[in-house]
C-alpha positions as CSV (number, residue, x, y, z in Angstrom):
1,X,104.4,-41.3,-2.3
2,X,102.7,-42.9,-5.3
3,X,99.3,-44.7,-4.7
4,X,97.9,-47.0,-7.5
5,X,94.3,-48.7,-7.4
6,X,93.3,-51.7,-9.7
7,X,90.5,-50.8,-11.5
8,X,89.8,-54.0,-13.7
9,X,86.5,-55.7,-13.8
10,X,87.3,-57.9,-10.6
11,X,88.0,-55.1,-8.6
12,X,85.5,-53.0,-9.7
13,X,83.0,-55.5,-8.9
14,X,84.5,-55.1,-5.6
15,X,84.5,-51.4,-5.4
16,X,87.9,-50.2,-6.9
17,X,85.8,-46.7,-7.8
18,X,84.0,-46.2,-4.2
19,X,88.0,-46.8,-3.3
20,X,89.6,-44.3,-5.8
21,X,86.6,-41.8,-4.5
22,X,87.3,-42.1,-0.4
23,X,91.3,-41.8,-1.3
24,X,90.8,-38.7,-3.5
25,X,88.3,-37.1,-1.2
26,X,91.4,-38.1,2.3
27,X,94.3,-37.0,0.1
28,X,92.4,-34.1,-0.5
29,X,91.1,-33.4,3.3
30,X,94.8,-33.7,4.5
31,X,96.6,-31.6,2.0
32,X,98.4,-34.1,0.6
33,X,97.6,-33.4,-3.0
34,X,101.3,-32.2,-3.3
35,X,102.7,-35.6,-1.6
36,X,100.3,-38.4,-2.8
37,X,100.2,-39.0,-6.5
38,X,97.0,-41.5,-6.9
39,X,96.6,-43.5,-10.1
40,X,94.9,-46.7,-11.7
41,X,95.7,-49.4,-13.4
42,X,93.8,-52.2,-15.0
43,X,94.3,-55.8,-13.2
44,X,97.4,-56.1,-11.0
45,X,97.4,-60.4,-11.2
46,X,95.9,-60.8,-7.6
47,X,92.3,-60.9,-8.3
48,X,91.1,-63.2,-5.7
49,X,91.9,-60.3,-3.1
50,X,89.6,-57.5,-2.4
51,X,90.6,-54.4,-4.5
52,X,94.2,-54.2,-5.0
53,X,96.2,-51.3,-3.8
54,X,99.9,-50.4,-4.6
55,X,101.9,-47.6,-2.6
56,X,105.5,-47.6,-4.3
57,X,105.7,-51.1,-4.9
58,X,104.5,-52.9,-2.3
59,X,100.4,-54.6,-2.6
60,X,97.5,-54.6,-0.2
61,X,94.3,-55.8,-0.5
62,X,91.5,-52.6,0.6
63,X,87.4,-52.5,0.3
64,X,85.4,-49.7,0.7
65,X,84.8,-50.2,4.4
66,X,88.3,-50.7,5.0
67,X,89.9,-47.6,2.9
68,X,89.7,-44.9,6.1
69,X,91.9,-47.4,7.8
70,X,94.2,-48.1,5.2
71,X,94.7,-44.6,4.6
72,X,95.3,-43.9,8.3
73,X,98.1,-46.6,8.5
74,X,99.2,-46.9,5.3
75,X,99.6,-43.5,4.0
76,X,99.4,-41.0,6.7
77,X,101.5,-42.5,9.0
78,X,104.2,-43.1,6.6
79,X,104.1,-39.5,5.3
80,X,103.7,-37.8,8.9
């Protein structure tokens, strides 16, 4: 599974750094480093929404407050 987080200026202001840090922690805590490839990219072109996160080719809007729930429903549920 490939997770890409936008780290462009708009998403950075909305908390992309915190989202990346939380995802790194959750991936490590759940021993998924061999199953999840976490990366960053600049603008994904959906600046009006929260921090843009893609899993494979599907886009999501995440913020630091919803990262844990996003991880549970979109990552853990699909890997388990």
